[in-house]
Backbone bond lengths (Angstrom), bond angles and torsions (degrees), N, CA, C in turn:
res aa  C-N    CA-C-N  psi(-1)  N-CA   C-N-CA  omega(-1)  CA-C   N-CA-C  phi
1 M - - - 1.506 - - 1.517 106.72 -
2 T 1.322 113.52 142.73 1.470 123.40 179.45 1.537 110.95 -68.31
3 T 1.293 117.67 134.84 1.474 121.76 179.20 1.538 110.69 -108.29
4 A 1.301 114.11 164.45 1.473 119.82 177.14 1.524 111.32 -59.54
5 R 1.290 117.75 -36.88 1.465 120.98 -179.65 1.542 110.82 -62.98
6 E 1.305 119.27 -30.18 1.441 124.69 -177.65 1.538 112.64 -77.84
7 I 1.343 116.69 -29.51 1.441 117.40 -176.98 1.535 115.60 -110.04
8 M 1.349 115.38 -8.25 1.473 119.05 -175.64 1.543 111.55 -68.26
9 T 1.289 115.25 160.79 1.455 123.32 167.67 1.493 106.09 -90.01
10 E 1.318 116.49 117.34 1.502 119.78 -177.97 1.502 110.71 -78.85
11 G 1.351 112.98 166.33 1.418 121.41 171.88 1.535 114.92 73.43
12 A 1.332 115.67 33.56 1.480 118.19 178.98 1.512 110.12 -61.90
13 E 1.295 117.44 130.07 1.475 124.66 177.83 1.497 108.85 -92.16
14 C 1.318 115.96 137.45 1.481 120.55 176.48 1.483 110.88 -92.41
15 V 1.298 114.61 158.34 1.465 122.74 162.16 1.500 104.01 -105.73
16 G 1.336 116.55 137.92 1.456 119.24 -179.85 1.530 113.44 -73.11
17 A 1.268 116.72 145.64 1.485 121.27 -176.57 1.526 110.00 -59.39
18 E 1.371 117.12 -28.04 1.444 121.28 -178.59 1.542 111.56 -90.27
19 D 1.339 118.41 -8.73 1.454 121.77 176.82 1.514 110.27 -69.00
20 T 1.312 119.43 151.61 1.428 122.40 179.98 1.565 108.06 -77.68
21 V 1.300 113.84 160.86 1.476 121.10 173.66 1.524 110.17 -62.67
22 L 1.307 117.97 -34.49 1.459 122.03 177.03 1.549 108.92 -63.13
23 D 1.305 117.80 -43.24 1.458 120.20 175.41 1.547 110.35 -60.87
24 A 1.282 116.01 -43.56 1.466 120.69 178.72 1.541 110.82 -61.29
25 A 1.289 117.30 -43.46 1.499 121.30 -179.75 1.551 109.32 -63.01
26 R 1.326 116.00 -40.47 1.452 119.02 178.08 1.519 112.01 -65.34
27 K 1.307 117.14 -38.38 1.466 122.17 178.80 1.523 109.87 -67.70
28 M 1.334 115.99 -39.00 1.500 120.61 178.17 1.512 108.16 -61.43
29 T 1.336 116.97 -44.27 1.468 122.04 179.16 1.523 110.29 -61.15
30 E 1.323 115.25 -48.93 1.491 121.56 -179.05 1.555 111.22 -56.53
31 L 1.359 115.81 -44.21 1.439 121.99 -175.95 1.531 114.75 -88.26
32 S 1.349 115.52 -7.33 1.449 121.14 -177.02 1.555 110.98 58.61
33 V 1.325 116.35 48.00 1.475 120.85 178.77 1.519 108.59 -127.18
34 G 1.321 114.19 161.61 1.471 119.76 -179.46 1.474 114.59 -106.96
35 A 1.394 115.49 2.98 1.453 120.12 178.89 1.516 110.07 -156.30
36 L 1.313 115.69 150.77 1.472 121.85 175.43 1.484 109.52 -136.01
37 P 1.342 117.69 138.26 1.465 121.04 169.77 1.507 109.83 -62.22
38 I 1.288 119.26 143.19 1.463 124.09 174.07 1.526 106.25 -101.06
39 C 1.343 116.93 121.00 1.416 122.84 178.72 1.501 111.64 -114.23
40 G 1.336 116.74 139.15 1.460 121.93 178.02 1.511 111.42 -83.87
41 T 1.347 116.11 175.78 1.438 120.45 -178.38 1.552 108.82 -67.48
42 D 1.321 116.91 -17.41 1.486 120.44 177.95 1.561 109.93 -84.23
43 D 1.315 116.66 4.88 1.452 123.05 179.88 1.521 113.39 68.05
44 R 1.312 116.93 20.47 1.461 122.16 176.99 1.493 110.35 -101.88
45 L 1.314 115.16 148.62 1.453 119.71 -179.38 1.529 109.50 -72.17
46 K 1.306 114.00 132.32 1.504 121.44 -179.67 1.545 111.20 -107.65
47 G 1.306 117.57 -21.05 1.479 121.81 -177.65 1.492 110.40 162.89
48 V 1.321 114.97 -166.48 1.453 121.23 179.84 1.532 106.89 -134.77
49 L 1.285 115.08 130.75 1.472 124.42 -179.48 1.540 107.97 -101.99
50 T 1.332 117.48 124.35 1.456 118.26 178.73 1.536 110.37 -112.38
51 D 1.311 115.65 163.22 1.448 121.14 175.70 1.529 110.45 -58.19
52 R 1.298 115.28 -37.11 1.465 120.61 177.39 1.539 111.20 -62.29
53 D 1.322 116.54 -43.21 1.479 119.14 174.69 1.488 112.25 -54.77
54 I 1.313 116.88 -45.46 1.481 120.10 179.75 1.526 111.86 -59.90
55 V 1.312 115.72 -45.51 1.482 120.02 -178.30 1.504 110.75 -66.76
56 V 1.332 116.60 -49.57 1.486 119.28 -171.89 1.528 111.73 -78.75
57 K 1.346 117.13 -48.75 1.460 120.52 -170.37 1.529 114.36 -86.45
58 V 1.325 115.50 -17.65 1.461 119.03 -178.67 1.533 110.61 -113.80
59 L 1.308 118.29 -66.61 1.468 123.19 -176.45 1.519 110.33 -64.01
60 G 1.324 115.84 -50.83 1.439 119.86 -177.79 1.524 114.52 -66.81
61 A 1.307 115.50 -21.98 1.467 120.62 175.57 1.519 112.75 -91.35
62 G 1.329 118.05 3.96 1.446 123.71 177.38 1.507 113.98 73.39
63 K 1.376 118.08 22.62 1.406 121.31 178.14 1.517 110.36 -89.99
64 D 1.325 116.22 158.65 1.468 122.71 -179.20 1.541 106.84 -91.46
65 P 1.353 117.54 117.16 1.451 121.12 179.93 1.509 114.67 -63.62
66 A 1.282 116.28 -19.15 1.467 120.65 175.90 1.519 113.41 -79.99
67 Q 1.360 115.69 -8.37 1.458 120.86 -179.89 1.527 113.18 -111.62
68 V 1.309 117.38 -25.45 1.439 122.05 -178.23 1.559 109.62 -81.04
69 K 1.299 117.82 131.64 1.472 122.58 177.71 1.530 110.00 -84.72
70 A 1.276 116.27 143.74 1.488 121.11 -179.77 1.571 108.44 -59.26
71 G 1.299 116.93 -41.11 1.451 120.91 178.41 1.526 115.69 -58.96
72 D 1.368 116.92 -25.92 1.412 122.59 177.10 1.544 112.64 -64.43
73 L 1.309 115.93 -21.31 1.454 121.76 -177.75 1.530 112.55 -97.46
74 A 1.308 118.42 -5.64 1.468 122.81 175.77 1.489 107.98 -69.57
75 Q 1.292 118.79 128.34 1.466 121.16 -176.99 1.530 111.49 -116.10
76 G 1.320 117.32 109.65 1.446 121.73 178.59 1.526 112.88 60.94
77 E 1.299 114.47 -155.09 1.476 118.92 -178.99 1.509 110.39 -80.13
78 A 1.310 116.47 137.58 1.455 121.52 -178.28 1.542 109.57 -68.56
79 V 1.305 115.91 141.67 1.444 122.73 175.44 1.554 105.65 -84.38
80 T 1.332 116.77 121.15 1.460 122.19 -178.52 1.512 111.59 -131.22
81 I 1.311 114.24 174.39 1.445 122.31 174.81 1.564 107.28 -133.92
82 G 1.321 117.57 143.86 1.423 121.05 176.43 1.526 110.61 -75.93
83 A 1.321 116.94 146.66 1.457 122.07 -175.81 1.543 109.56 -60.03
84 D 1.272 120.02 -30.57 1.468 120.69 -177.62 1.510 114.50 -101.31
85 D 1.350 116.44 8.61 1.479 122.47 175.43 1.516 107.53 -69.65
86 D 1.312 115.06 145.32 1.480 120.44 -176.62 1.522 112.50 -84.22
87 A 1.327 114.87 174.34 1.464 120.94 -175.98 1.526 112.70 -62.13
88 E 1.310 117.15 -36.07 1.460 119.04 178.34 1.535 111.90 -62.14
89 E 1.315 115.69 -37.67 1.498 120.54 177.95 1.523 109.08 -67.95
90 I 1.319 118.50 -38.06 1.435 121.82 178.17 1.534 108.26 -61.32
91 L 1.318 116.09 -51.04 1.453 119.79 -178.13 1.504 112.89 -61.39
92 R 1.354 114.91 -41.24 1.473 119.96 179.15 1.522 111.13 -64.43
93 T 1.329 117.21 -43.32 1.480 121.36 -178.00 1.492 109.88 -67.12
94 M 1.325 119.53 -46.44 1.445 122.24 179.69 1.535 111.65 -61.60
95 A 1.316 113.29 -42.57 1.471 116.36 179.78 1.528 114.22 -68.98
96 S 1.308 117.47 -44.41 1.468 119.60 -178.57 1.526 113.17 -67.42
97 H 1.339 117.60 -29.18 1.443 120.42 -178.93 1.569 112.23 -103.13
98 K 1.329 114.37 -2.17 1.429 122.39 179.82 1.573 112.10 50.25
99 V 1.347 113.23 53.48 1.460 122.05 179.64 1.519 110.57 -117.85
100 R 1.313 115.44 148.35 1.467 122.21 178.29 1.516 114.79 -98.24
101 R 1.351 114.20 -8.99 1.428 119.71 -178.80 1.511 109.89 -141.00
102 L 1.345 117.13 137.67 1.444 121.10 179.15 1.557 109.30 -129.39
103 P 1.322 113.87 120.87 1.477 115.80 173.07 1.521 107.64 -65.73
104 V 1.348 115.25 141.32 1.464 121.96 179.28 1.504 109.64 -104.56
105 I 1.313 115.62 123.89 1.494 121.67 -174.54 1.530 109.15 -114.48
106 D 1.329 113.72 136.25 1.425 121.24 172.37 1.507 107.08 -117.71
107 G 1.313 118.19 103.28 1.447 122.00 -167.57 1.540 107.81 73.71
108 H 1.355 114.73 -114.36 1.481 118.43 175.63 1.548 108.74 -116.07
109 R 1.297 116.05 8.60 1.470 121.11 -174.47 1.498 111.93 -99.17
110 L 1.301 117.04 130.22 1.479 122.78 177.46 1.559 107.29 -74.87
111 V 1.360 115.24 123.08 1.451 119.37 -177.10 1.548 112.09 -116.79
112 G 1.367 117.41 -10.60 1.427 118.65 -179.71 1.523 111.54 172.83
113 I 1.316 114.00 -171.69 1.497 120.96 -179.93 1.514 105.79 -135.58
114 V 1.352 116.42 137.06 1.442 120.95 167.24 1.511 106.62 -104.32
115 A 1.310 115.61 115.82 1.466 121.27 176.76 1.521 110.06 -101.90
116 L 1.290 114.54 163.25 1.473 119.48 178.48 1.550 109.94 -54.50
117 A 1.313 117.06 -37.45 1.483 120.30 178.97 1.520 111.36 -64.68
118 D 1.312 118.59 -34.20 1.476 121.60 175.30 1.520 110.63 -64.49
119 V 1.328 115.10 -43.74 1.447 121.49 178.21 1.500 110.40 -62.09
120 A 1.325 116.79 -42.79 1.498 122.25 -179.69 1.493 111.33 -59.71
121 R 1.349 115.66 -40.22 1.495 119.35 -177.89 1.525 111.95 -73.73
122 A 1.339 117.98 -28.46 1.446 121.43 -167.87 1.525 113.03 -101.33
123 L 1.308 119.53 -23.28 1.455 120.91 -170.89 1.567 111.31 -116.72
124 P 1.323 116.40 161.46 1.465 120.49 179.81 1.537 112.96 -59.34
125 D 1.315 114.95 148.87 1.462 120.01 -175.85 1.514 113.28 -54.86
126 R 1.323 117.45 -40.87 1.463 121.02 -178.99 1.514 112.86 -58.94
127 A 1.325 116.18 -46.77 1.463 120.81 178.80 1.531 111.26 -60.72
128 V 1.298 115.17 -43.05 1.485 119.63 -179.73 1.522 109.06 -65.98
129 G 1.324 118.46 -46.42 1.449 122.72 178.39 1.534 113.06 -55.58
130 D 1.361 114.43 -45.93 1.460 118.48 179.73 1.524 111.01 -63.60
131 L 1.357 117.71 -39.34 1.432 122.72 178.39 1.511 111.46 -64.29
132 L 1.306 116.93 -47.31 1.451 122.03 178.93 1.531 111.48 -59.72
133 E 1.298 117.40 -40.06 1.452 121.51 178.53 1.545 111.14 -61.30
134 V 1.358 115.82 -45.19 1.458 119.96 -179.59 1.551 110.99 -65.68
135 I 1.333 115.96 -46.66 1.467 120.40 -176.37 1.522 110.23 -64.11
136 S 1.348 116.72 -36.10 1.456 119.66 -175.37 1.512 113.86 -82.50
137 S 1.324 118.55 -11.48 1.492 119.35 -179.30 1.521 109.24 -82.77
138 D 1.331 112.15 157.49 1.495 118.46 179.14 1.466 108.49 -72.84
């Protein structure tokens, strides 16, 4: 069975919880990504910051992205997947939490990200279609 480690994108870079949203946006631009894991000073995952979060929760709310900390947008415990978890667990986790990206953890260390695009490349069309339908529904 396919595991998260086999389909993930390795080398996910974090934005620090104390970094500003403006710094995070610049890093997203630099890396050509739409989301970054938020890591604390303890090197633990605090959440995931998306480009949509920046637009809706910062710009749309009239806040200054140079003043808002990335960690301020982390909500509760981050939804993650274990590096050795199988494809069914990836699908289940993405569907139940309605997320398009899952940080991949090995122990407490971030080792990569499984994005919907990674799932689409690695798994059968039907499984991907079912997942996309669940994620996209209200």
